[in-house]
Short mmCIF file of the C-alpha atoms (twelve columns), coordinates in Angstrom:
data_MODEL
# 
_entry.id   MODEL 
# 
loop_
_atom_site.group_PDB 
_atom_site.id 
_atom_site.type_symbol 
_atom_site.label_atom_id 
_atom_site.label_alt_id 
_atom_site.label_comp_id 
_atom_site.label_asym_id 
_atom_site.label_seq_id 
_atom_site.Cartn_x 
_atom_site.Cartn_y 
_atom_site.Cartn_z 
_atom_site.pdbx_PDB_model_num 
ATOM 1   C CA . MET A 1   -57.009 -23.669 -71.378 1 
ATOM 2   C CA . GLU A 2   -60.970 -23.126 -70.772 1 
ATOM 3   C CA . HIS A 3   -62.494 -21.871 -67.392 1 
ATOM 4   C CA . LEU A 4   -65.671 -23.080 -67.028 1 
ATOM 5   C CA . LYS A 5   -68.286 -21.069 -64.648 1 
ATOM 6   C CA . CYS A 6   -70.483 -22.352 -62.266 1 
ATOM 7   C CA . PRO A 7   -73.989 -21.224 -62.983 1 
ATOM 8   C CA . GLY A 8   -75.080 -20.762 -59.992 1 
ATOM 9   C CA . CYS A 9   -72.171 -18.244 -58.446 1 
ATOM 10  C CA . HIS A 10  -70.357 -17.737 -61.546 1 
ATOM 11  C CA . ASP A 11  -67.086 -18.227 -60.312 1 
ATOM 12  C CA . VAL A 12  -64.848 -20.695 -62.289 1 
ATOM 13  C CA . LEU A 13  -65.235 -24.210 -61.528 1 
ATOM 14  C CA . GLU A 14  -61.871 -26.196 -60.772 1 
ATOM 15  C CA . ARG A 15  -61.307 -29.791 -62.152 1 
ATOM 16  C CA . LYS A 16  -61.367 -32.877 -59.552 1 
ATOM 17  C CA . ASN A 17  -59.690 -35.604 -60.312 1 
ATOM 18  C CA . TYR A 18  -60.519 -38.599 -59.055 1 
ATOM 19  C CA . VAL A 19  -59.952 -42.003 -59.951 1 
ATOM 20  C CA . ASP A 20  -62.507 -43.433 -61.976 1 
ATOM 21  C CA . VAL A 21  -64.141 -39.985 -62.914 1 
ATOM 22  C CA . SER A 22  -62.543 -36.252 -63.100 1 
ATOM 23  C CA . THR A 23  -65.509 -33.697 -61.967 1 
ATOM 24  C CA . ASP A 24  -65.359 -29.513 -62.644 1 
ATOM 25  C CA . GLU A 25  -66.491 -28.412 -58.702 1 
ATOM 26  C CA . CYS A 26  -67.649 -25.008 -57.505 1 
ATOM 27  C CA . PRO A 27  -65.397 -23.807 -54.764 1 
ATOM 28  C CA . LYS A 28  -67.514 -21.425 -53.861 1 
ATOM 29  C CA . CYS A 29  -70.734 -22.512 -53.813 1 
ATOM 30  C CA . GLY A 30  -70.415 -26.535 -53.655 1 
ATOM 31  C CA . GLY A 31  -71.931 -26.981 -57.327 1 
ATOM 32  C CA . VAL A 32  -70.430 -29.813 -59.060 1 
ATOM 33  C CA . TRP A 33  -70.873 -30.304 -62.959 1 
ATOM 34  C CA . LEU A 34  -70.519 -33.669 -64.910 1 
ATOM 35  C CA . GLU A 35  -70.294 -34.102 -68.612 1 
ATOM 36  C CA . LYS A 36  -72.115 -36.625 -70.491 1 
ATOM 37  C CA . GLY A 37  -71.588 -40.262 -69.122 1 
ATOM 38  C CA . GLU A 38  -69.843 -39.213 -65.717 1 
ATOM 39  C CA . MET A 39  -73.213 -39.083 -63.425 1 
ATOM 40  C CA . GLY A 40  -73.751 -43.144 -63.461 1 
ATOM 41  C CA . ILE A 41  -69.931 -43.040 -62.285 1 
ATOM 42  C CA . VAL A 42  -71.237 -41.034 -59.386 1 
ATOM 43  C CA . ALA A 43  -74.872 -42.610 -58.830 1 
ATOM 44  C CA . THR A 44  -74.756 -45.863 -56.512 1 
ATOM 45  C CA . SER A 45  -75.868 -47.927 -58.729 1 
ATOM 46  C CA . GLY A 46  -72.862 -47.195 -60.979 1 
ATOM 47  C CA . SER A 47  -75.321 -47.177 -64.060 1 
ATOM 48  C CA . SER A 48  -76.265 -44.513 -66.793 1 
ATOM 49  C CA . ASP A 49  -80.098 -45.623 -66.790 1 
ATOM 50  C CA . GLU A 50  -80.119 -42.656 -64.160 1 
ATOM 51  C CA . GLU A 51  -78.668 -40.173 -67.035 1 
ATOM 52  C CA . SER A 52  -81.371 -41.073 -69.564 1 
ATOM 53  C CA . THR A 53  -84.038 -40.927 -67.282 1 
ATOM 54  C CA . ALA A 54  -83.117 -38.161 -65.621 1 
ATOM 55  C CA . ALA A 55  -83.140 -36.363 -68.756 1 
ATOM 56  C CA . SER A 56  -86.533 -37.281 -70.245 1 
ATOM 57  C CA . HIS A 57  -88.409 -35.801 -66.810 1 
ATOM 58  C CA . ILE A 58  -88.661 -32.239 -67.420 1 
ATOM 59  C CA . ALA A 59  -89.636 -30.309 -64.329 1 
ATOM 60  C CA . HIS A 60  -92.572 -28.211 -65.892 1 
ATOM 61  C CA . SER A 61  -93.899 -26.972 -62.352 1 
ATOM 62  C CA . SER A 62  -90.077 -25.679 -61.280 1 
ATOM 63  C CA . THR A 63  -90.114 -22.025 -60.418 1 
ATOM 64  C CA . GLU A 64  -86.824 -21.565 -60.877 1 
ATOM 65  C CA . LYS A 65  -84.687 -18.906 -63.565 1 
ATOM 66  C CA . ASN A 66  -83.259 -21.580 -65.872 1 
ATOM 67  C CA . ARG A 67  -79.043 -21.097 -66.330 1 
ATOM 68  C CA . PRO A 68  -76.143 -21.531 -68.677 1 
ATOM 69  C CA . CYS A 69  -74.601 -24.428 -69.389 1 
ATOM 70  C CA . PRO A 70  -70.756 -24.198 -68.055 1 
ATOM 71  C CA . ARG A 71  -70.216 -26.215 -71.198 1 
ATOM 72  C CA . CYS A 72  -72.106 -24.428 -73.932 1 
ATOM 73  C CA . SER A 73  -71.958 -20.777 -72.902 1 
ATOM 74  C CA . LYS A 74  -75.376 -18.930 -73.613 1 
ATOM 75  C CA . GLN A 75  -77.007 -22.104 -73.862 1 
ATOM 76  C CA . PRO A 76  -79.846 -22.373 -71.070 1 
ATOM 77  C CA . MET A 77  -80.456 -25.675 -69.148 1 
ATOM 78  C CA . ILE A 78  -83.669 -27.235 -68.487 1 
ATOM 79  C CA . LYS A 79  -84.894 -28.129 -65.371 1 
ATOM 80  C CA . THR A 80  -85.191 -32.062 -65.276 1 
ATOM 81  C CA . LEU A 81  -86.265 -34.534 -62.382 1 
ATOM 82  C CA . LEU A 82  -83.856 -37.908 -61.464 1 
ATOM 83  C CA . TRP A 83  -87.304 -39.669 -62.261 1 
ATOM 84  C CA . GLU A 84  -91.215 -39.021 -62.364 1 
ATOM 85  C CA . CYS A 85  -92.086 -38.488 -58.643 1 
ATOM 86  C CA . SER A 86  -88.573 -37.170 -57.560 1 
ATOM 87  C CA . ASP A 87  -87.610 -34.528 -55.167 1 
ATOM 88  C CA . VAL A 88  -84.021 -33.951 -56.203 1 
ATOM 89  C CA . GLU A 89  -84.261 -31.403 -59.565 1 
ATOM 90  C CA . LEU A 90  -81.575 -31.591 -61.655 1 
ATOM 91  C CA . ASP A 91  -79.726 -28.448 -64.809 1 
ATOM 92  C CA . HIS A 92  -79.558 -30.338 -67.698 1 
ATOM 93  C CA . CYS A 93  -77.932 -29.005 -71.092 1 
ATOM 94  C CA . GLU A 94  -79.470 -31.023 -74.040 1 
ATOM 95  C CA . LYS A 95  -76.782 -29.973 -76.101 1 
ATOM 96  C CA . CYS A 96  -73.839 -31.420 -74.315 1 
ATOM 97  C CA . LYS A 97  -76.014 -33.816 -72.385 1 
ATOM 98  C CA . GLY A 98  -74.418 -32.360 -68.902 1 
ATOM 99  C CA . PHE A 99  -75.942 -32.289 -65.406 1 
ATOM 100 C CA . PHE A 100 -75.191 -29.255 -62.957 1 
ATOM 101 C CA . PHE A 101 -75.800 -30.771 -59.131 1 
ATOM 102 C CA . ASP A 102 -75.758 -27.997 -56.152 1 
ATOM 103 C CA . LYS A 103 -74.439 -28.520 -53.297 1 
ATOM 104 C CA . GLY A 104 -75.761 -31.641 -51.569 1 
ATOM 105 C CA . GLU A 105 -77.679 -33.081 -55.117 1 
ATOM 106 C CA . ILE A 106 -75.276 -35.988 -55.119 1 
ATOM 107 C CA . GLN A 107 -76.062 -36.747 -52.187 1 
ATOM 108 C CA . SER A 108 -79.784 -36.312 -52.446 1 
ATOM 109 C CA . MET A 109 -79.602 -38.361 -55.449 1 
ATOM 110 C CA . ASN A 110 -77.745 -41.111 -53.969 1 
ATOM 111 C CA . LYS A 111 -79.957 -41.619 -51.087 1 
ATOM 112 C CA . GLU A 112 -83.117 -41.549 -53.222 1 
ATOM 113 C CA . LEU A 113 -81.320 -44.363 -55.328 1 
ATOM 114 C CA . GLN A 114 -80.816 -46.509 -52.148 1 
ATOM 115 C CA . GLU A 115 -84.417 -45.938 -51.348 1 
ATOM 116 C CA . LEU A 116 -85.819 -47.135 -55.133 1 
ATOM 117 C CA . HIS A 117 -83.164 -50.175 -55.261 1 
ATOM 118 C CA . PRO A 118 -82.874 -51.480 -51.461 1 
ATOM 119 C CA . GLU A 119 -81.668 -54.759 -52.612 1 
ATOM 120 C CA . LYS A 120 -78.309 -52.810 -53.669 1 
ATOM 121 C CA . GLY A 121 -77.601 -52.011 -49.884 1 
ATOM 122 C CA . ASP A 122 -74.232 -52.785 -49.180 1 
ATOM 123 C CA . ALA A 123 -72.956 -54.348 -52.675 1 
ATOM 124 C CA . GLU A 124 -72.738 -50.823 -53.817 1 
ATOM 125 C CA . PHE A 125 -69.423 -49.221 -52.931 1 
ATOM 126 C CA . ARG A 126 -67.238 -46.356 -53.638 1 
ATOM 127 C CA . GLY A 127 -64.245 -45.052 -51.872 1 
ATOM 128 C CA . MET A 128 -60.478 -45.790 -49.840 1 
ATOM 129 C CA . LEU A 129 -59.430 -48.922 -48.689 1 
ATOM 130 C CA . LYS A 130 -55.850 -49.229 -47.727 1 
ATOM 131 C CA . GLY A 131 -54.643 -45.995 -49.532 1 
ATOM 132 C CA . LEU A 132 -56.634 -47.188 -52.695 1 
ATOM 133 C CA . TRP A 133 -59.425 -46.503 -54.371 1 
ATOM 134 C CA . VAL A 134 -61.744 -49.349 -54.432 1 
ATOM 135 C CA . ARG A 135 -65.426 -49.517 -55.971 1 
ATOM 136 C CA . VAL A 136 -68.292 -52.308 -56.524 1 
ATOM 137 C CA . ASP A 137 -70.820 -52.217 -59.124 1 
ATOM 138 C CA . LYS A 138 -73.920 -54.513 -59.888 1 
ATOM 139 C CA . CYS A 139 -73.666 -55.636 -63.266 1 
ATOM 140 C CA . VAL A 140 -76.604 -56.593 -65.144 1 
ATOM 141 C CA . GLY A 141 -76.592 -58.358 -68.455 1 
ATOM 142 C CA . VAL A 142 -78.754 -60.187 -71.271 1 
ATOM 143 C CA . SER A 143 -77.616 -64.117 -71.969 1 
ATOM 144 C CA . LEU A 144 -79.365 -66.146 -74.192 1 
ATOM 145 C CA . ARG A 145 -80.629 -69.661 -72.850 1 
ATOM 146 C CA . GLY A 146 -81.365 -73.003 -75.034 1 
ATOM 147 C CA . ALA A 147 -79.291 -71.451 -78.371 1 
ATOM 148 C CA . LYS A 148 -78.934 -74.895 -79.737 1 
ATOM 149 C CA . LYS A 149 -82.628 -75.505 -79.303 1 
ATOM 150 C CA . PRO A 150 -86.403 -73.776 -81.156 1 
ATOM 151 C CA . GLY A 151 -87.490 -71.122 -79.299 1 
ATOM 152 C CA . VAL A 152 -84.336 -69.341 -77.911 1 
ATOM 153 C CA . GLU A 153 -84.845 -67.738 -74.148 1 
ATOM 154 C CA . THR A 154 -83.369 -64.760 -73.446 1 
ATOM 155 C CA . VAL A 155 -82.426 -64.172 -69.677 1 
ATOM 156 C CA . MET A 156 -81.297 -61.117 -67.340 1 
ATOM 157 C CA . ASP A 157 -77.584 -62.215 -65.912 1 
ATOM 158 C CA . HIS A 158 -76.926 -60.548 -62.644 1 
ATOM 159 C CA . GLY A 159 -73.126 -60.197 -62.216 1 
ATOM 160 C CA . ILE A 160 -70.831 -58.413 -59.619 1 
ATOM 161 C CA . LYS A 161 -67.565 -56.150 -60.237 1 
ATOM 162 C CA . ILE A 162 -65.220 -55.448 -57.644 1 
ATOM 163 C CA . THR A 163 -62.323 -53.213 -58.626 1 
ATOM 164 C CA . ALA A 164 -59.065 -52.035 -57.317 1 
ATOM 165 C CA . TYR A 165 -57.633 -49.213 -58.653 1 
ATOM 166 C CA . PHE A 166 -53.591 -48.498 -58.843 1 
ATOM 167 C CA . ASN A 167 -52.275 -44.773 -57.852 1 
ATOM 168 C CA . LYS A 168 -51.052 -44.462 -61.083 1 
ATOM 169 C CA . PRO A 169 -51.009 -46.528 -64.338 1 
ATOM 170 C CA . LEU A 170 -48.025 -48.809 -64.834 1 
ATOM 171 C CA . GLY A 171 -47.698 -46.808 -68.444 1 
ATOM 172 C CA . ILE A 172 -47.846 -50.063 -70.563 1 
ATOM 173 C CA . GLY A 173 -50.807 -50.307 -71.707 1 
ATOM 174 C CA . LEU A 174 -51.524 -53.837 -70.331 1 
ATOM 175 C CA . GLN A 175 -55.086 -55.800 -70.796 1 
ATOM 176 C CA . MET A 176 -54.869 -58.975 -69.154 1 
ATOM 177 C CA . TYR A 177 -57.630 -61.279 -69.482 1 
ATOM 178 C CA . PRO A 178 -58.196 -65.199 -68.946 1 
ATOM 179 C CA . GLU A 179 -57.677 -67.425 -71.333 1 
ATOM 180 C CA . SER A 180 -60.951 -68.011 -72.670 1 
ATOM 181 C CA . ARG A 181 -63.292 -68.721 -75.813 1 
ATOM 182 C CA . ALA A 182 -64.460 -65.371 -75.551 1 
ATOM 183 C CA . ALA A 183 -60.983 -63.225 -74.841 1 
ATOM 184 C CA . LYS A 184 -59.966 -65.416 -77.855 1 
ATOM 185 C CA . LEU A 185 -62.985 -64.010 -80.087 1 
ATOM 186 C CA . LEU A 186 -62.094 -60.691 -79.106 1 
ATOM 187 C CA . LYS A 187 -58.649 -61.041 -80.097 1 
ATOM 188 C CA . LEU A 188 -59.134 -62.997 -83.179 1 
ATOM 189 C CA . ILE A 189 -61.319 -59.344 -84.056 1 
ATOM 190 C CA . ARG A 190 -58.533 -57.472 -82.804 1 
ATOM 191 C CA . MET A 191 -60.142 -55.688 -79.962 1 
ATOM 192 C CA . PHE A 192 -57.555 -56.417 -78.039 1 
ATOM 193 C CA . LYS A 193 -54.382 -54.169 -79.790 1 
ATOM 194 C CA . GLY A 194 -51.677 -54.553 -78.020 1 
ATOM 195 C CA . ILE A 195 -48.785 -56.890 -78.560 1 
ATOM 196 C CA . ASP A 196 -48.657 -60.057 -77.103 1 
ATOM 197 C CA . VAL A 197 -46.511 -60.944 -74.021 1 
ATOM 198 C CA . HIS A 198 -44.884 -63.656 -72.377 1 
ATOM 199 C CA . THR A 199 -44.060 -62.897 -68.531 1 
ATOM 200 C CA . GLY A 200 -41.714 -66.269 -68.097 1 
ATOM 201 C CA . ASP A 201 -44.078 -67.472 -65.305 1 
ATOM 202 C CA . GLU A 202 -45.701 -70.367 -66.936 1 
ATOM 203 C CA . LYS A 203 -48.676 -70.269 -65.019 1 
ATOM 204 C CA . LEU A 204 -50.010 -66.925 -65.980 1 
ATOM 205 C CA . ASP A 205 -48.891 -67.479 -69.688 1 
ATOM 206 C CA . LYS A 206 -51.621 -70.390 -69.694 1 
ATOM 207 C CA . THR A 207 -53.974 -68.862 -67.749 1 
ATOM 208 C CA . PHE A 208 -54.312 -65.351 -69.323 1 
ATOM 209 C CA . ILE A 209 -53.986 -63.738 -72.668 1 
ATOM 210 C CA . ILE A 210 -51.851 -60.730 -71.717 1 
ATOM 211 C CA . GLN A 211 -50.899 -58.054 -73.889 1 
ATOM 212 C CA . ALA A 212 -49.172 -54.741 -73.768 1 
ATOM 213 C CA . ILE A 213 -46.995 -52.014 -76.028 1 
ATOM 214 C CA . SER A 214 -43.765 -53.819 -75.692 1 
ATOM 215 C CA . GLU A 215 -42.623 -57.481 -74.207 1 
ATOM 216 C CA . GLU A 216 -40.004 -56.196 -72.873 1 
ATOM 217 C CA . THR A 217 -41.329 -53.308 -70.970 1 
ATOM 218 C CA . ALA A 218 -43.833 -55.981 -69.759 1 
ATOM 219 C CA . LYS A 219 -41.236 -58.063 -68.137 1 
ATOM 220 C CA . GLU A 220 -40.001 -55.248 -66.219 1 
ATOM 221 C CA . ILE A 221 -43.222 -54.921 -64.923 1 
ATOM 222 C CA . PHE A 222 -43.855 -58.113 -64.308 1 
ATOM 223 C CA . THR A 223 -41.569 -59.080 -61.097 1 
ATOM 224 C CA . PRO A 224 -41.532 -62.150 -59.055 1 
ATOM 225 C CA . TYR A 225 -44.225 -60.554 -56.206 1 
ATOM 226 C CA . PHE A 226 -46.233 -59.089 -58.452 1 
ATOM 227 C CA . ARG A 227 -46.668 -62.410 -60.539 1 
ATOM 228 C CA . ALA A 228 -46.652 -64.015 -56.971 1 
ATOM 229 C CA . SER A 229 -49.873 -61.781 -55.805 1 
ATOM 230 C CA . ILE A 230 -51.985 -62.323 -59.328 1 
ATOM 231 C CA . ARG A 231 -51.343 -66.213 -59.028 1 
ATOM 232 C CA . ASN A 232 -52.583 -66.381 -55.484 1 
ATOM 233 C CA . PHE A 233 -55.432 -64.626 -56.655 1 
ATOM 234 C CA . VAL A 234 -56.185 -67.407 -59.295 1 
ATOM 235 C CA . HIS A 235 -55.185 -70.122 -56.892 1 
ATOM 236 C CA . ALA A 236 -57.686 -69.325 -54.467 1 
ATOM 237 C CA . ALA A 237 -60.030 -69.248 -56.701 1 
ATOM 238 C CA . PRO A 238 -62.614 -66.792 -54.745 1 
ATOM 239 C CA . LYS A 239 -66.485 -66.941 -55.306 1 
ATOM 240 C CA . ILE A 240 -69.190 -64.694 -53.605 1 
ATOM 241 C CA . GLN A 241 -72.218 -67.262 -55.652 1 
ATOM 242 C CA . GLU A 242 -72.236 -70.051 -57.117 1 
ATOM 243 C CA . THR A 243 -68.995 -69.960 -59.887 1 
ATOM 244 C CA . PRO A 244 -65.793 -68.357 -59.083 1 
ATOM 245 C CA . GLY A 245 -65.899 -64.679 -61.544 1 
ATOM 246 C CA . ALA A 246 -62.570 -63.799 -63.782 1 
ATOM 247 C CA . LEU A 247 -59.866 -61.708 -62.587 1 
ATOM 248 C CA . ARG A 248 -58.690 -59.110 -65.763 1 
ATOM 249 C CA . VAL A 249 -55.668 -56.412 -64.797 1 
ATOM 250 C CA . PHE A 250 -55.612 -53.514 -66.614 1 
ATOM 251 C CA . ASP A 251 -52.652 -50.386 -66.894 1 
ATOM 252 C CA . ASN A 252 -54.582 -48.552 -63.909 1 
ATOM 253 C CA . ARG A 253 -56.733 -51.146 -61.820 1 
ATOM 254 C CA . VAL A 254 -57.272 -54.683 -61.518 1 
ATOM 255 C CA . GLU A 255 -61.319 -56.371 -61.316 1 
ATOM 256 C CA . TYR A 256 -62.703 -59.177 -60.494 1 
ATOM 257 C CA . LYS A 257 -65.932 -60.106 -62.325 1 
ATOM 258 C CA . GLU A 258 -68.829 -62.568 -61.261 1 
ATOM 259 C CA . GLY A 259 -71.678 -63.446 -63.065 1 
ATOM 260 C CA . GLY A 260 -74.542 -65.787 -62.988 1 
ATOM 261 C CA . CYS A 261 -75.754 -64.400 -59.352 1 
ATOM 262 C CA . SER A 262 -78.791 -63.944 -57.875 1 
ATOM 263 C CA . ASP A 263 -80.305 -60.631 -58.539 1 
ATOM 264 C CA . THR A 264 -79.944 -59.646 -54.591 1 
ATOM 265 C CA . VAL A 265 -76.416 -61.029 -54.512 1 
ATOM 266 C CA . ARG A 266 -74.088 -58.599 -52.333 1 
ATOM 267 C CA . TYR A 267 -70.516 -58.154 -50.903 1 
ATOM 268 C CA . ASP A 268 -69.243 -57.178 -47.617 1 
ATOM 269 C CA . ILE A 269 -66.300 -54.807 -48.627 1 
ATOM 270 C CA . GLU A 270 -65.585 -54.569 -45.032 1 
ATOM 271 C CA . LYS A 271 -65.638 -58.163 -43.771 1 
ATOM 272 C CA . ASP A 272 -64.531 -59.608 -47.183 1 
ATOM 273 C CA . PRO A 273 -65.214 -63.279 -45.758 1 
ATOM 274 C CA . VAL A 274 -64.056 -64.739 -49.190 1 
ATOM 275 C CA . GLY A 275 -61.002 -62.581 -49.174 1 
ATOM 276 C CA . ILE A 276 -61.584 -60.880 -52.943 1 
ATOM 277 C CA . VAL A 277 -60.677 -57.545 -52.180 1 
ATOM 278 C CA . LYS A 278 -58.073 -58.672 -49.792 1 
ATOM 279 C CA . GLY A 279 -56.539 -60.544 -53.425 1 
ATOM 280 C CA . LEU A 280 -57.154 -57.125 -55.311 1 
ATOM 281 C CA . LEU A 281 -55.874 -54.519 -52.778 1 
ATOM 282 C CA . ASP A 282 -52.479 -57.575 -52.607 1 
ATOM 283 C CA . ILE A 283 -52.339 -57.279 -56.488 1 
ATOM 284 C CA . ALA A 284 -53.030 -53.208 -56.235 1 
ATOM 285 C CA . MET A 285 -50.144 -52.878 -53.558 1 
ATOM 286 C CA . GLU A 286 -47.927 -54.266 -55.631 1 
ATOM 287 C CA . ALA A 287 -48.275 -52.884 -58.732 1 
ATOM 288 C CA . LYS A 288 -47.901 -49.540 -56.448 1 
ATOM 289 C CA . ALA A 289 -44.715 -50.592 -55.577 1 
ATOM 290 C CA . LEU A 290 -43.727 -50.623 -59.007 1 
ATOM 291 C CA . GLY A 291 -43.968 -47.000 -59.291 1 
# 
């Protein structure tokens, strides 16, 4: 097993496994090493944009000595800024694309991001609720308007995603998507690699495309209580703004994603006004009981 060394104090980094990300942390100085792609997970924005932005803003005025990359051994890291006028200076490896954060710099990064994007407010959350890991992310994509007419217009599609993670994976390779035209297309081009399964629950089998590694194993997981928790969420059809979103269940999590929202969309996790969090936690708790 490879042991990464802290570039700050040279102590051995310890691997810390969280539900949505694994990090390498120094037990001595509190520094944190993030591999490529992990910065976007721990960032308040839940986006990979900060990673590419920070990599492009070299701190030319830095007086600190370049430190070695924990992953690439003797490869020196460069000093970069979170953004052009940021007070947060990071160590970045141009070879493996990882970042090293000294103690407190992740908190400083998220504080700056909250100041830069005040509209995100309470819509961003990452923490424990009722013993389960929950996170909320704002989503931004591009959609087409007027696709059947001359002069197609691209518009920004804002949305929000709320995810509740199971304490441990179900172990059946579960992929459960709403029965939709897009899901059928993905299935047709073999983006879903599992076996089609039927739970024996007419409502669920009609509403969702359900795939797993085997139908027999899936039927053992879909207990009456687990099926009922999913049915109850679908029946409630909660919505944050105009249109109810989509419920998806995977081997390690359940998520609700709603698109077509305003760019200021937010959801109060603690008050849970339309019961989305309660519904997701009910499903996740039934999955927990299966373990």
